[in-house]
C-alpha positions as CSV (number, residue, x, y, z in Angstrom):
1,X,1.1,5.9,-29.6
2,X,-0.1,6.9,-26.1
3,X,-2.1,4.9,-23.5
4,X,-4.2,7.5,-21.7
5,X,-4.4,7.0,-18.0
6,X,-4.8,10.5,-16.7
7,X,-8.5,11.1,-15.5
8,X,-8.5,14.6,-16.9
9,X,-7.4,13.4,-20.3
10,X,-10.0,10.6,-20.3
11,X,-12.7,13.2,-19.5
12,X,-11.5,15.4,-22.3
13,X,-11.5,12.3,-24.6
14,X,-15.1,11.5,-23.7
15,X,-16.1,15.0,-24.5
16,X,-14.4,14.9,-27.9
17,X,-15.9,11.6,-28.7
18,X,-19.4,12.9,-27.7
19,X,-19.0,15.6,-30.4
20,X,-18.3,12.8,-33.0
21,X,-21.3,10.7,-32.3
22,X,-22.7,8.5,-33.7
23,X,-19.6,7.3,-35.5
24,X,-17.6,7.1,-32.3
25,X,-20.3,5.1,-30.4
26,X,-18.4,1.9,-29.4
27,X,-15.3,3.9,-28.3
28,X,-17.4,6.5,-26.6
29,X,-19.2,3.8,-24.6
30,X,-15.9,2.2,-23.5
31,X,-14.5,5.6,-22.4
32,X,-17.7,6.3,-20.5
33,X,-17.2,3.1,-18.6
34,X,-13.6,4.0,-17.9
35,X,-14.6,7.3,-16.4
36,X,-17.2,5.6,-14.2
37,X,-15.1,3.0,-12.3
38,X,-13.9,1.1,-15.3
39,X,-15.8,-2.1,-14.6
40,X,-14.7,-3.7,-17.8
41,X,-11.0,-3.0,-17.1
42,X,-10.5,-1.1,-20.4
43,X,-7.8,1.1,-21.7
44,X,-7.6,3.5,-24.6
45,X,-4.7,4.2,-27.1
46,X,-4.4,7.3,-29.2
47,X,-1.9,8.1,-31.9
48,X,-1.2,11.6,-30.4
49,X,-2.6,13.8,-27.7
50,X,-4.4,16.1,-27.4
51,X,-4.9,16.5,-31.2
52,X,-5.6,12.8,-31.8
53,X,-6.4,11.4,-35.2
54,X,-7.3,7.8,-34.1
55,X,-8.5,6.0,-31.0
56,X,-8.5,2.3,-30.0
57,X,-10.4,1.1,-26.9
58,X,-9.7,-2.4,-25.6
59,X,-9.4,-4.5,-22.5
60,X,-6.2,-3.9,-20.6
61,X,-3.6,-6.6,-19.8
62,X,-2.2,-9.5,-21.8
63,X,-4.8,-11.5,-23.7
64,X,-4.4,-15.2,-24.7
65,X,-3.5,-15.5,-28.3
66,X,-6.7,-17.5,-29.1
67,X,-9.2,-15.4,-27.2
68,X,-10.9,-13.2,-29.8
69,X,-13.8,-12.5,-27.5
70,X,-12.0,-10.5,-24.8
71,X,-9.3,-9.4,-27.3
72,X,-11.7,-7.0,-29.0
73,X,-10.9,-3.4,-30.0
74,X,-13.3,-0.6,-30.8
75,X,-11.9,2.0,-33.3
76,X,-12.7,5.6,-34.3
77,X,-10.6,7.9,-36.4
78,X,-10.6,11.5,-37.5
79,X,-7.8,10.9,-40.0
80,X,-7.6,7.6,-41.9
81,X,-3.9,7.8,-42.3
82,X,-3.4,8.3,-38.6
83,X,-5.5,5.3,-38.0
84,X,-3.5,3.1,-40.2
85,X,-0.3,4.4,-38.7
86,X,-1.6,3.6,-35.2
87,X,-2.5,0.0,-36.1
88,X,1.0,-0.5,-37.6
89,X,2.8,1.0,-34.6
90,X,4.9,-1.7,-32.9
91,X,3.2,-2.8,-29.7
92,X,-0.2,-1.6,-30.7
93,X,-1.6,-4.9,-31.8
94,X,-0.4,-8.5,-31.5
95,X,-0.7,-9.6,-35.1
96,X,0.2,-13.2,-34.1
97,X,-3.0,-13.5,-32.0
98,X,-6.7,-13.7,-32.8
99,X,-8.5,-10.3,-32.2
100,X,-11.5,-8.3,-33.3
101,X,-11.7,-4.7,-34.3
102,X,-15.1,-3.1,-34.5
103,X,-16.1,0.2,-36.0
104,X,-18.8,2.2,-37.8
105,X,-16.5,3.8,-40.3
106,X,-15.7,2.2,-43.7
107,X,-11.9,2.8,-43.2
108,X,-11.8,0.5,-40.2
109,X,-12.4,-2.5,-42.5
110,X,-10.3,-1.3,-45.5
111,X,-7.4,-0.6,-43.2
112,X,-7.5,-4.0,-41.7
113,X,-7.7,-5.6,-45.2
114,X,-4.7,-3.6,-46.4
115,X,-2.5,-4.3,-43.4
116,X,-3.5,-8.0,-43.2
117,X,-2.5,-8.4,-46.8
118,X,1.0,-7.1,-46.1
119,X,1.3,-9.5,-43.2
120,X,-0.2,-12.6,-44.7
121,X,-3.1,-12.6,-42.2
122,X,-6.6,-13.9,-42.9
123,X,-9.7,-11.9,-42.0
124,X,-13.3,-12.7,-41.4
125,X,-15.7,-9.7,-41.5
126,X,-19.3,-9.7,-40.2
127,X,-21.6,-6.8,-41.0
128,X,-24.3,-5.4,-38.7
129,X,-26.8,-2.6,-38.7
130,X,-26.5,-0.2,-35.7
131,X,-29.6,1.0,-34.0
132,X,-29.5,4.1,-31.7
133,X,-32.4,5.4,-29.7
134,X,-32.7,9.3,-29.8
135,X,-34.5,9.6,-26.5
136,X,-35.0,6.5,-24.4
137,X,-37.0,8.5,-21.8
138,X,-39.8,8.6,-24.3
139,X,-40.2,4.8,-24.3
140,X,-43.2,3.9,-22.2
141,X,-42.5,1.9,-19.0
142,X,-43.5,-1.7,-20.0
143,X,-46.1,-3.6,-18.0
144,X,-45.0,-7.1,-17.1
145,X,-47.5,-9.9,-16.5
146,X,-47.8,-11.0,-12.9
147,X,-46.0,-14.3,-13.7
148,X,-42.9,-12.5,-14.9
149,X,-40.5,-10.5,-12.7
150,X,-37.3,-8.5,-13.2
151,X,-34.2,-10.3,-12.1
152,X,-30.5,-10.8,-12.8
153,X,-28.2,-13.4,-14.1
154,X,-25.1,-14.8,-12.4
155,X,-21.9,-16.4,-13.7
156,X,-23.6,-19.7,-13.3
157,X,-25.8,-18.8,-16.3
158,X,-22.8,-18.4,-18.6
159,X,-23.3,-21.9,-20.0
160,X,-27.0,-21.2,-20.9
161,X,-26.0,-17.9,-22.6
162,X,-23.1,-19.6,-24.5
163,X,-25.5,-22.2,-25.8
164,X,-28.1,-19.7,-27.0
165,X,-25.5,-17.2,-28.5
166,X,-24.7,-17.7,-32.3
167,X,-21.1,-16.9,-31.5
168,X,-20.9,-19.1,-28.3
169,X,-20.4,-22.7,-27.6
170,X,-16.7,-22.6,-26.8
171,X,-14.8,-22.4,-23.5
172,X,-13.6,-18.9,-24.4
173,X,-17.1,-17.7,-25.1
174,X,-18.3,-19.0,-21.7
175,X,-15.4,-17.2,-20.0
176,X,-16.2,-14.0,-21.8
177,X,-19.9,-14.2,-20.9
178,X,-19.1,-15.0,-17.3
179,X,-16.8,-12.0,-17.1
180,X,-19.5,-9.8,-18.7
181,X,-22.1,-10.9,-16.3
182,X,-19.9,-10.3,-13.3
183,X,-18.8,-6.8,-14.3
184,X,-21.3,-5.1,-16.5
185,X,-25.0,-4.2,-16.3
186,X,-27.5,-6.7,-17.7
187,X,-31.2,-7.4,-17.4
188,X,-33.2,-10.6,-17.1
189,X,-36.9,-11.5,-17.0
190,X,-37.7,-14.5,-14.8
191,X,-40.7,-16.8,-14.5
192,X,-42.4,-17.8,-11.3
193,X,-39.7,-20.4,-10.6
194,X,-37.0,-17.7,-11.0
195,X,-35.8,-19.3,-14.1
196,X,-34.5,-16.8,-16.8
197,X,-36.8,-16.6,-19.9
198,X,-35.4,-13.5,-21.6
199,X,-32.3,-11.3,-21.1
200,X,-30.2,-8.4,-22.5
201,X,-26.5,-7.9,-21.7
202,X,-24.4,-4.7,-22.0
203,X,-20.9,-5.2,-23.2
204,X,-17.6,-3.4,-22.5
205,X,-18.4,-0.8,-25.2
206,X,-21.7,0.1,-23.7
207,X,-23.5,-1.9,-26.4
208,X,-26.8,-3.7,-25.8
209,X,-25.7,-7.3,-26.6
210,X,-26.9,-10.9,-26.6
211,X,-30.6,-10.3,-26.4
212,X,-32.4,-13.6,-26.3
213,X,-35.8,-15.1,-25.4
214,X,-36.1,-18.9,-24.8
215,X,-38.1,-20.5,-27.5
216,X,-40.9,-21.6,-25.2
217,X,-41.5,-18.0,-24.1
218,X,-41.5,-16.2,-27.5
219,X,-44.3,-14.0,-29.0
220,X,-45.3,-12.7,-25.6
221,X,-43.6,-9.3,-25.8
222,X,-40.8,-10.2,-23.3
223,X,-37.9,-9.0,-25.6
224,X,-39.7,-5.7,-26.3
225,X,-40.1,-5.2,-22.5
226,X,-36.5,-6.1,-21.8
227,X,-35.2,-3.7,-24.5
228,X,-37.4,-0.9,-23.2
229,X,-36.2,-1.3,-19.6
230,X,-32.6,-1.6,-20.6
231,X,-32.8,1.5,-22.8
232,X,-34.4,3.5,-20.0
233,X,-31.8,2.3,-17.4
234,X,-28.9,3.2,-19.8
235,X,-30.4,6.6,-20.4
236,X,-30.8,7.2,-16.6
237,X,-27.0,6.5,-16.2
238,X,-26.2,8.9,-19.0
239,X,-25.2,6.2,-21.6
240,X,-26.5,6.1,-25.2
241,X,-28.8,3.2,-25.9
242,X,-27.5,1.4,-29.0
243,X,-26.9,-2.1,-30.4
244,X,-25.7,-4.0,-33.4
245,X,-28.2,-6.2,-35.2
246,X,-27.4,-8.8,-37.9
247,X,-28.5,-7.6,-41.3
248,X,-30.6,-10.7,-41.8
249,X,-32.4,-10.5,-38.4
250,X,-35.5,-8.8,-39.6
251,X,-37.7,-9.5,-36.5
252,X,-35.2,-7.7,-34.2
253,X,-34.9,-4.8,-36.6
254,X,-38.7,-4.4,-36.6
255,X,-38.8,-4.7,-32.9
256,X,-36.2,-1.9,-32.4
257,X,-37.9,0.3,-34.9
258,X,-41.2,-0.2,-33.1
259,X,-39.6,1.1,-29.9
260,X,-38.3,4.2,-31.7
261,X,-34.7,3.1,-32.4
262,X,-33.2,4.6,-35.6
263,X,-30.9,2.7,-37.9
264,X,-27.7,4.5,-38.6
265,X,-26.4,4.9,-42.1
266,X,-23.8,2.4,-43.2
267,X,-22.7,-0.7,-41.4
268,X,-20.8,-1.7,-38.3
269,X,-18.1,-4.2,-39.1
270,X,-16.7,-6.8,-36.7
271,X,-13.3,-7.8,-38.2
272,X,-11.8,-10.9,-36.9
273,X,-8.0,-11.1,-37.5
274,X,-6.5,-14.6,-37.6
275,X,-9.8,-16.5,-37.5
276,X,-8.1,-19.9,-37.5
277,X,-6.5,-19.2,-34.1
278,X,-9.9,-18.6,-32.4
279,X,-11.4,-21.9,-33.5
280,X,-11.9,-24.6,-30.8
281,X,-9.4,-27.4,-30.8
282,X,-11.2,-30.8,-31.7
């Protein structure tokens, strides 16, 4: 296993991952961030270099054992055997902690299942559709009503976001959202009182995440506008515009398809290892 820190190697890795799109999307987005100032404080591990067979992107530094929000890895492999060997390399993962691995390839889930079974570790797997826009520059610039303006969120809004996020409501989720707001691009629509009514975040892997409209402001086209502006901004910075949508969230699926997003074949899986460790203490 190698942790790549050399700028030239990271540039080469970005180019290699670009050639493997869309399956490499989450890792590619993380490496793009790393090569542009690394606002998410990420690192990337490969099995070998330069002819790598597997890549893991994750936040650098020591993570608390119960923080599965920040302790999230994005995976991509060219060789499934190399990927399994990388995960099983001493020091690659802390199997006594709670952590996520996300990936668009079927082997990401089956490898976690096989290794977890040998270690007596429980898993929780969530499945999502992944939507990617082929050309965000083709999305028309949305027209906002005069009572709505573009704004931004601050770490003070982390509580609001945690309360409106299906995976929030815990101190760890609030800490994660505050960190995301302070480090990474996001977009917010505000009313005349400058209160947020709709927002879209971008996570450490370049994914459009946690899109939400407050209930009192729904059915007015705000999320459509927020997604369109976010996609155009990502495209202007050279990033792909993509996101993961719950398989049962039909309204969001229709909204993205109406904007020209295309659903990728297969599923993206969020695999939570040691789910019991990440539960809030009563």
